[in-house]
A tleap script that builds the chain and sets N, CA, C and O, in Angstrom:
source leaprc.protein.ff14SB
mol = sequence {
  NMET GLU ALA ARG HIE ILE ILE GLY VAL ALA
  ALA MET TYR ALA PHE ALA TYR TYR ALA ILE
  ALA ARG SER ALA LEU ALA ASP ILE ARG ARG
  PHE ASP SER GLU LEU PHE ARG HIE LEU GLY
  ALA THR PRO GLY VAL SER ALA LYS ASN SER
  THR ALA ILE ILE GLU MET LEU PHE ASP ARG
  ARG LEU PRO LEU GLU HIE HIE PRO ARG GLU
  PHE ARG ALA LYS LEU PHE LEU ALA ARG ALA
  MET LEU LEU LEU SER PRO ALA LEU PHE ILE
  ALA VAL PHE VAL LEU CLEU
}
set mol.1.N position { 0.839 -1.182 0.000 }
set mol.1.CA position { 0.000 0.000 0.000 }
set mol.1.C position { 0.880 1.239 0.000 }
set mol.1.O position { 1.875 1.312 0.721 }
set mol.2.N position { 0.509 2.185 -0.796 }
set mol.2.CA position { 1.264 3.427 -0.842 }
set mol.2.C position { 0.806 4.356 0.278 }
set mol.2.O position { -0.280 4.201 0.837 }
set mol.3.N position { 1.650 5.309 0.583 }
set mol.3.CA position { 1.341 6.254 1.655 }
set mol.3.C position { 0.055 7.023 1.366 }
set mol.3.O position { -0.710 7.310 2.287 }
set mol.4.N position { -0.189 7.355 0.123 }
set mol.4.CA position { -1.413 8.108 -0.213 }
set mol.4.C position { -2.665 7.292 0.068 }
set mol.4.O position { -3.712 7.855 0.387 }
set mol.5.N position { -2.568 5.957 -0.049 }
set mol.5.CA position { -3.713 5.106 0.266 }
set mol.5.C position { -3.976 5.096 1.776 }
set mol.5.O position { -5.122 5.154 2.222 }
set mol.6.N position { -2.902 5.021 2.541 }
set mol.6.CA position { -3.041 5.040 3.998 }
set mol.6.C position { -3.641 6.362 4.452 }
set mol.6.O position { -4.531 6.392 5.302 }
set mol.7.N position { -3.153 7.444 3.884 }
set mol.7.CA position { -3.667 8.763 4.229 }
set mol.7.C position { -5.132 8.887 3.812 }
set mol.7.O position { -5.939 9.469 4.536 }
set mol.8.N position { -5.470 8.346 2.659 }
set mol.8.CA position { -6.854 8.384 2.191 }
set mol.8.C position { -7.786 7.614 3.100 }
set mol.8.O position { -8.875 8.089 3.423 }
set mol.9.N position { -7.364 6.411 3.521 }
set mol.9.CA position { -8.182 5.612 4.441 }
set mol.9.C position { -8.338 6.342 5.771 }
set mol.9.O position { -9.434 6.395 6.330 }
set mol.10.N position { -7.251 6.900 6.273 }
set mol.10.CA position { -7.310 7.630 7.547 }
set mol.10.C position { -8.224 8.845 7.440 }
set mol.10.O position { -8.987 9.126 8.364 }
set mol.11.N position { -8.156 9.555 6.343 }
set mol.11.CA position { -9.000 10.741 6.163 }
set mol.11.C position { -10.472 10.361 6.067 }
set mol.11.O position { -11.320 11.028 6.660 }
set mol.12.N position { -10.788 9.305 5.331 }
set mol.12.CA position { -12.191 8.876 5.223 }
set mol.12.C position { -12.721 8.404 6.576 }
set mol.12.O position { -13.862 8.698 6.935 }
set mol.13.N position { -11.904 7.680 7.319 }
set mol.13.CA position { -12.308 7.192 8.634 }
set mol.13.C position { -12.551 8.367 9.583 }
set mol.13.O position { -13.550 8.399 10.301 }
set mol.14.N position { -11.636 9.323 9.577 }
set mol.14.CA position { -11.776 10.492 10.451 }
set mol.14.C position { -13.009 11.309 10.065 }
set mol.14.O position { -13.720 11.808 10.938 }
set mol.15.N position { -13.265 11.448 8.770 }
set mol.15.CA position { -14.443 12.184 8.329 }
set mol.15.C position { -15.724 11.482 8.762 }
set mol.15.O position { -16.654 12.128 9.245 }
set mol.16.N position { -15.778 10.163 8.592 }
set mol.16.CA position { -16.973 9.407 8.991 }
set mol.16.C position { -17.193 9.514 10.502 }
set mol.16.O position { -18.316 9.726 10.957 }
set mol.17.N position { -16.117 9.366 11.272 }
set mol.17.CA position { -16.211 9.477 12.730 }
set mol.17.C position { -16.745 10.850 13.129 }
set mol.17.O position { -17.668 10.949 13.937 }
set mol.18.N position { -16.162 11.909 12.562 }
set mol.18.CA position { -16.574 13.253 12.946 }
set mol.18.C position { -18.006 13.546 12.511 }
set mol.18.O position { -18.754 14.202 13.236 }
set mol.19.N position { -18.393 13.062 11.330 }
set mol.19.CA position { -19.767 13.291 10.853 }
set mol.19.C position { -20.782 12.610 11.772 }
set mol.19.O position { -21.829 13.184 12.071 }
set mol.20.N position { -20.481 11.406 12.215 }
set mol.20.CA position { -21.388 10.690 13.123 }
set mol.20.C position { -21.461 11.402 14.473 }
set mol.20.O position { -22.547 11.599 15.017 }
set mol.21.N position { -20.314 11.781 15.007 }
set mol.21.CA position { -20.281 12.467 16.298 }
set mol.21.C position { -20.981 13.822 16.217 }
set mol.21.O position { -21.706 14.204 17.136 }
set mol.22.N position { -20.767 14.538 15.133 }
set mol.22.CA position { -21.406 15.845 14.939 }
set mol.22.C position { -22.928 15.687 14.812 }
set mol.22.O position { -23.688 16.523 15.301 }
set mol.23.N position { -23.357 14.616 14.156 }
set mol.23.CA position { -24.783 14.337 14.021 }
set mol.23.C position { -25.405 14.028 15.384 }
set mol.23.O position { -26.531 14.439 15.667 }
set mol.24.N position { -24.670 13.307 16.220 }
set mol.24.CA position { -25.162 13.018 17.574 }
set mol.24.C position { -25.300 14.306 18.381 }
set mol.24.O position { -26.256 14.466 19.139 }
set mol.25.N position { -24.351 15.221 18.220 }
set mol.25.CA position { -24.433 16.506 18.913 }
set mol.25.C position { -25.639 17.310 18.422 }
set mol.25.O position { -26.310 17.975 19.211 }
set mol.26.N position { -25.904 17.248 17.135 }
set mol.26.CA position { -27.085 17.942 16.590 }
set mol.26.C position { -28.368 17.323 17.141 }
set mol.26.O position { -29.344 18.034 17.381 }
set mol.27.N position { -28.374 16.016 17.342 }
set mol.27.CA position { -29.539 15.358 17.939 }
set mol.27.C position { -29.775 15.877 19.358 }
set mol.27.O position { -30.914 16.122 19.755 }
set mol.28.N position { -28.701 16.040 20.109 }
set mol.28.CA position { -28.828 16.562 21.475 }
set mol.28.C position { -29.481 17.942 21.449 }
set mol.28.O position { -30.329 18.252 22.285 }
set mol.29.N position { -29.087 18.747 20.504 }
set mol.29.CA position { -29.670 20.096 20.405 }
set mol.29.C position { -31.179 20.026 20.202 }
set mol.29.O position { -31.917 20.868 20.713 }
set mol.30.N position { -31.638 19.024 19.456 }
set mol.30.CA position { -33.065 18.897 19.175 }
set mol.30.C position { -33.863 18.402 20.377 }
set mol.30.O position { -34.973 18.880 20.611 }
set mol.31.N position { -33.318 17.448 21.149 }
set mol.31.CA position { -34.140 16.869 22.216 }
set mol.31.C position { -33.754 17.297 23.626 }
set mol.31.O position { -34.516 17.044 24.559 }
set mol.32.N position { -32.607 17.932 23.817 }
set mol.32.CA position { -32.207 18.353 25.161 }
set mol.32.C position { -31.324 19.599 25.067 }
set mol.32.O position { -30.097 19.509 25.112 }
set mol.33.N position { -31.961 20.748 24.937 }
set mol.33.CA position { -31.204 21.990 24.762 }
set mol.33.C position { -30.369 22.340 25.991 }
set mol.33.O position { -29.329 22.987 25.870 }
set mol.34.N position { -30.817 21.917 27.167 }
set mol.34.CA position { -30.047 22.189 28.383 }
set mol.34.C position { -28.711 21.432 28.359 }
set mol.34.O position { -27.672 21.995 28.706 }
set mol.35.N position { -28.739 20.176 27.956 }
set mol.35.CA position { -27.502 19.392 27.834 }
set mol.35.C position { -26.610 19.987 26.755 }
set mol.35.O position { -25.390 20.024 26.913 }
set mol.36.N position { -27.197 20.448 25.673 }
set mol.36.CA position { -26.439 21.076 24.592 }
set mol.36.C position { -25.668 22.281 25.122 }
set mol.36.O position { -24.489 22.453 24.813 }
set mol.37.N position { -26.332 23.113 25.918 }
set mol.37.CA position { -25.665 24.284 26.510 }
set mol.37.C position { -24.623 23.855 27.539 }
set mol.37.O position { -23.550 24.451 27.627 }
set mol.38.N position { -24.944 22.814 28.319 }
set mol.38.CA position { -24.010 22.319 29.330 }
set mol.38.C position { -22.699 21.831 28.687 }
set mol.38.O position { -21.619 22.019 29.248 }
set mol.39.N position { -22.806 21.216 27.527 }
set mol.39.CA position { -21.613 20.740 26.820 }
set mol.39.C position { -20.793 21.888 26.247 }
set mol.39.O position { -19.637 21.701 25.868 }
set mol.40.N position { -21.384 23.067 26.184 }
set mol.40.CA position { -20.680 24.237 25.660 }
set mol.40.C position { -20.757 24.348 24.151 }
set mol.40.O position { -19.992 25.100 23.546 }
set mol.41.N position { -21.662 23.616 23.540 }
set mol.41.CA position { -21.804 23.640 22.086 }
set mol.41.C position { -22.538 24.894 21.648 }
set mol.41.O position { -23.279 25.504 22.419 }
set mol.42.N position { -22.319 25.261 20.410 }
set mol.42.CA position { -23.005 26.399 19.825 }
set mol.42.C position { -23.590 25.979 18.482 }
set mol.42.O position { -23.058 25.080 17.830 }
set mol.43.N position { -24.672 26.614 18.064 }
set mol.43.CA position { -25.203 26.311 16.728 }
set mol.43.C position { -24.192 26.717 15.659 }
set mol.43.O position { -23.467 27.696 15.833 }
set mol.44.N position { -24.141 25.989 14.581 }
set mol.44.CA position { -23.221 26.310 13.496 }
set mol.44.C position { -21.859 25.678 13.702 }
set mol.44.O position { -21.713 24.684 14.413 }
set mol.45.N position { -20.869 26.275 13.064 }
set mol.45.CA position { -19.507 25.752 13.108 }
set mol.45.C position { -18.709 26.532 14.138 }
set mol.45.O position { -18.665 27.762 14.108 }
set mol.46.N position { -18.076 25.798 15.053 }
set mol.46.CA position { -17.295 26.440 16.098 }
set mol.46.C position { -16.318 25.435 16.691 }
set mol.46.O position { -16.586 24.234 16.702 }
set mol.47.N position { -15.203 25.920 17.175 }
set mol.47.CA position { -14.248 25.038 17.856 }
set mol.47.C position { -14.850 24.497 19.146 }
set mol.47.O position { -14.460 23.430 19.621 }
set mol.48.N position { -15.796 25.232 19.707 }
set mol.48.CA position { -16.464 24.774 20.928 }
set mol.48.C position { -17.217 23.473 20.681 }
set mol.48.O position { -17.362 22.659 21.593 }
set mol.49.N position { -17.696 23.271 19.459 }
set mol.49.CA position { -18.429 22.050 19.149 }
set mol.49.C position { -17.510 20.825 19.170 }
set mol.49.O position { -17.932 19.741 19.575 }
set mol.50.N position { -16.276 20.990 18.741 }
set mol.50.CA position { -15.324 19.877 18.810 }
set mol.50.C position { -15.059 19.498 20.262 }
set mol.50.O position { -14.975 18.316 20.595 }
set mol.51.N position { -14.931 20.492 21.112 }
set mol.51.CA position { -14.750 20.239 22.535 }
set mol.51.C position { -15.998 19.581 23.123 }
set mol.51.O position { -15.896 18.673 23.948 }
set mol.52.N position { -17.160 20.034 22.701 }
set mol.52.CA position { -18.427 19.453 23.180 }
set mol.52.C position { -18.548 17.993 22.747 }
set mol.52.O position { -19.044 17.161 23.506 }
set mol.53.N position { -18.102 17.681 21.547 }
set mol.53.CA position { -18.152 16.294 21.065 }
set mol.53.C position { -17.268 15.403 21.925 }
set mol.53.O position { -17.678 14.310 22.315 }
set mol.54.N position { -16.070 15.859 22.218 }
set mol.54.CA position { -15.169 15.070 23.067 }
set mol.54.C position { -15.784 14.883 24.450 }
set mol.54.O position { -15.742 13.784 25.004 }
set mol.55.N position { -16.346 15.936 25.002 }
set mol.55.CA position { -16.989 15.827 26.317 }
set mol.55.C position { -18.171 14.863 26.265 }
set mol.55.O position { -18.370 14.077 27.191 }
set mol.56.N position { -18.950 14.917 25.196 }
set mol.56.CA position { -20.093 14.021 25.030 }
set mol.56.C position { -19.627 12.564 24.936 }
set mol.56.O position { -20.240 11.681 25.536 }
set mol.57.N position { -18.561 12.309 24.198 }
set mol.57.CA position { -18.089 10.940 24.011 }
set mol.57.C position { -17.518 10.340 25.294 }
set mol.57.O position { -17.639 9.138 25.528 }
set mol.58.N position { -16.905 11.167 26.114 }
set mol.58.CA position { -16.284 10.656 27.334 }
set mol.58.C position { -17.173 10.766 28.575 }
set mol.58.O position { -16.762 10.366 29.664 }
set mol.59.N position { -18.368 11.296 28.423 }
set mol.59.CA position { -19.310 11.398 29.539 }
set mol.59.C position { -19.966 10.039 29.754 }
set mol.59.O position { -20.768 9.601 28.929 }
set mol.60.N position { -19.638 9.379 30.837 }
set mol.60.CA position { -20.153 8.032 31.106 }
set mol.60.C position { -21.640 8.025 31.452 }
set mol.60.O position { -22.273 6.970 31.433 }
set mol.61.N position { -22.196 9.178 31.765 }
set mol.61.CA position { -23.633 9.244 32.092 }
set mol.61.C position { -24.507 9.199 30.843 }
set mol.61.O position { -25.705 8.929 30.931 }
set mol.62.N position { -23.920 9.459 29.697 }
set mol.62.CA position { -24.677 9.440 28.444 }
set mol.62.C position { -24.591 8.073 27.799 }
set mol.62.O position { -23.546 7.432 27.914 }
set mol.63.N position { -25.588 7.602 27.149 }
set mol.63.CA position { -26.904 8.186 26.968 }
set mol.63.C position { -27.813 7.871 28.153 }
set mol.63.O position { -27.643 6.859 28.833 }
set mol.64.N position { -28.758 8.737 28.381 }
set mol.64.CA position { -29.759 8.510 29.418 }
set mol.64.C position { -30.877 7.637 28.859 }
set mol.64.O position { -31.015 7.484 27.646 }
set mol.65.N position { -31.658 7.076 29.748 }
set mol.65.CA position { -32.727 6.160 29.326 }
set mol.65.C position { -33.748 6.812 28.403 }
set mol.65.O position { -34.272 6.162 27.499 }
set mol.66.N position { -34.029 8.077 28.623 }
set mol.66.CA position { -35.060 8.739 27.825 }
set mol.66.C position { -34.544 9.296 26.495 }
set mol.66.O position { -35.324 9.843 25.716 }
set mol.67.N position { -33.254 9.167 26.228 }
set mol.67.CA position { -32.722 9.659 24.957 }
set mol.67.C position { -33.179 8.766 23.809 }
set mol.67.O position { -33.314 7.555 23.982 }
set mol.68.N position { -33.414 9.347 22.650 }
set mol.68.CA position { -33.899 8.573 21.498 }
set mol.68.C position { -32.920 7.478 21.071 }
set mol.68.O position { -31.707 7.600 21.247 }
set mol.69.N position { -33.471 6.421 20.515 }
set mol.69.CA position { -32.674 5.270 20.087 }
set mol.69.C position { -31.649 5.662 19.025 }
set mol.69.O position { -30.521 5.169 19.037 }
set mol.70.N position { -32.035 6.541 18.113 }
set mol.70.CA position { -31.116 6.973 17.053 }
set mol.70.C position { -29.879 7.650 17.648 }
set mol.70.O position { -28.756 7.408 17.206 }
set mol.71.N position { -30.098 8.500 18.656 }
set mol.71.CA position { -28.963 9.159 19.316 }
set mol.71.C position { -28.079 8.136 20.010 }
set mol.71.O position { -26.854 8.214 19.922 }
set mol.72.N position { -28.682 7.185 20.694 }
set mol.72.CA position { -27.901 6.148 21.375 }
set mol.72.C position { -27.027 5.387 20.393 }
set mol.72.O position { -25.861 5.109 20.675 }
set mol.73.N position { -27.592 5.052 19.238 }
set mol.73.CA position { -26.837 4.312 18.224 }
set mol.73.C position { -25.665 5.145 17.700 }
set mol.73.O position { -24.555 4.634 17.548 }
set mol.74.N position { -25.914 6.417 17.428 }
set mol.74.CA position { -24.838 7.288 16.936 }
set mol.74.C position { -23.733 7.440 17.976 }
set mol.74.O position { -22.548 7.401 17.645 }
set mol.75.N position { -24.127 7.611 19.225 }
set mol.75.CA position { -23.147 7.767 20.290 }
set mol.75.C position { -22.318 6.496 20.453 }
set mol.75.O position { -21.098 6.567 20.598 }
set mol.76.N position { -22.965 5.347 20.431 }
set mol.76.CA position { -22.251 4.069 20.536 }
set mol.76.C position { -21.284 3.900 19.359 }
set mol.76.O position { -20.135 3.503 19.553 }
set mol.77.N position { -21.744 4.197 18.150 }
set mol.77.CA position { -20.901 4.050 16.970 }
set mol.77.C position { -19.705 5.000 17.016 }
set mol.77.O position { -18.585 4.597 16.702 }
set mol.78.N position { -19.930 6.243 17.400 }
set mol.78.CA position { -18.827 7.208 17.488 }
set mol.78.C position { -17.816 6.778 18.546 }
set mol.78.O position { -16.610 6.893 18.331 }
set mol.79.N position { -18.291 6.288 19.675 }
set mol.79.CA position { -17.378 5.803 20.711 }
set mol.79.C position { -16.588 4.589 20.228 }
set mol.79.O position { -15.387 4.486 20.476 }
set mol.80.N position { -17.263 3.675 19.540 }
set mol.80.CA position { -16.585 2.478 19.020 }
set mol.80.C position { -15.528 2.865 17.983 }
set mol.80.O position { -14.424 2.322 17.982 }
set mol.81.N position { -15.874 3.809 17.100 }
set mol.81.CA position { -14.906 4.242 16.091 }
set mol.81.C position { -13.700 4.907 16.732 }
set mol.81.O position { -12.568 4.700 16.294 }
set mol.82.N position { -13.934 5.701 17.760 }
set mol.82.CA position { -12.825 6.349 18.454 }
set mol.82.C position { -11.947 5.316 19.147 }
set mol.82.O position { -10.720 5.416 19.118 }
set mol.83.N position { -12.572 4.331 19.765 }
set mol.83.CA position { -11.826 3.280 20.457 }
set mol.83.C position { -11.029 2.406 19.487 }
set mol.83.O position { -9.903 2.013 19.789 }
set mol.84.N position { -11.601 2.105 18.342 }
set mol.84.CA position { -10.958 1.205 17.389 }
set mol.84.C position { -9.989 1.890 16.432 }
set mol.84.O position { -9.271 1.207 15.701 }
set mol.85.N position { -9.953 3.202 16.417 }
set mol.85.CA position { -9.099 3.903 15.456 }
set mol.85.C position { -7.617 3.548 15.578 }
set mol.85.O position { -6.973 3.370 14.544 }
set mol.86.N position { -7.038 3.434 16.768 }
set mol.86.CA position { -5.621 3.040 16.807 }
set mol.86.C position { -5.379 1.655 16.201 }
set mol.86.O position { -4.384 1.448 15.506 }
set mol.87.N position { -6.272 0.720 16.459 }
set mol.87.CA position { -6.112 -0.627 15.905 }
set mol.87.C position { -6.218 -0.596 14.380 }
set mol.87.O position { -5.475 -1.298 13.693 }
set mol.88.N position { -7.123 0.200 13.856 }
set mol.88.CA position { -7.264 0.312 12.407 }
set mol.88.C position { -5.989 0.858 11.780 }
set mol.88.O position { -5.508 0.319 10.784 }
set mol.89.N position { -5.448 1.907 12.345 }
set mol.89.CA position { -4.250 2.506 11.776 }
set mol.89.C position { -3.036 1.587 11.904 }
set mol.89.O position { -2.199 1.544 11.001 }
set mol.90.N position { -2.932 0.871 12.985 }
set mol.90.CA position { -1.841 -0.104 13.133 }
set mol.90.C position { -1.988 -1.199 12.082 }
set mol.90.O position { -1.007 -1.596 11.454 }
set mol.91.N position { -3.211 -1.688 11.891 }
set mol.91.CA position { -3.453 -2.739 10.887 }
set mol.91.C position { -3.098 -2.243 9.490 }
set mol.91.O position { -2.510 -2.988 8.706 }
set mol.92.N position { -3.443 -1.008 9.167 }
set mol.92.CA position { -3.127 -0.468 7.850 }
set mol.92.C position { -1.609 -0.381 7.654 }
set mol.92.O position { -1.108 -0.709 6.579 }
set mol.93.N position { -0.887 0.051 8.667 }
set mol.93.CA position { 0.560 0.150 8.550 }
set mol.93.C position { 1.227 -1.229 8.475 }
set mol.93.O position { 2.227 -1.395 7.777 }
set mol.94.N position { 0.680 -2.210 9.185 }
set mol.94.CA position { 1.236 -3.562 9.140 }
set mol.94.C position { 1.036 -4.171 7.756 }
set mol.94.O position { 1.901 -4.894 7.260 }
set mol.95.N position { -0.094 -3.882 7.139 }
set mol.95.CA position { -0.382 -4.414 5.815 }
set mol.95.C position { 0.418 -3.705 4.714 }
set mol.95.O position { 0.407 -4.131 3.559 }
set mol.96.N position { 1.089 -2.654 5.071 }
set mol.96.CA position { 1.877 -1.877 4.103 }
set mol.96.C position { 2.913 -2.692 3.436 }
set mol.96.O position { 3.655 -2.181 2.596 }
savepdb mol mol.pdb
quit
C-alpha cells in the first residue's frame, strides 16, 4: 500500500467518525437543549463544538434512558470508532 492510500483511508475514517459524532451533537440540540448548553456547544460551526463532542463521548452518564434510540446508536458508533481507530491505523501500517 502506498502512503497516499493510507492517508486516504485515515482521512475517510476520520471524516466518517466526525460526521457521526457531529450528528449526535445535533440530535442533542433537538431533544435536550439544556444538555447542549451544558456541553458548551453552539449552533453552526465552532471550535467549541469539537470540545463538546469530546466531552459528550467521554461522559459516562450518556446516553440517558429517555434519549432517542437513534442518538444512542450514533453515540455508541462514534465511541466504538474512536476506540478502534488506533487498531485500524496499526493494521493499515502492518499491511503496508
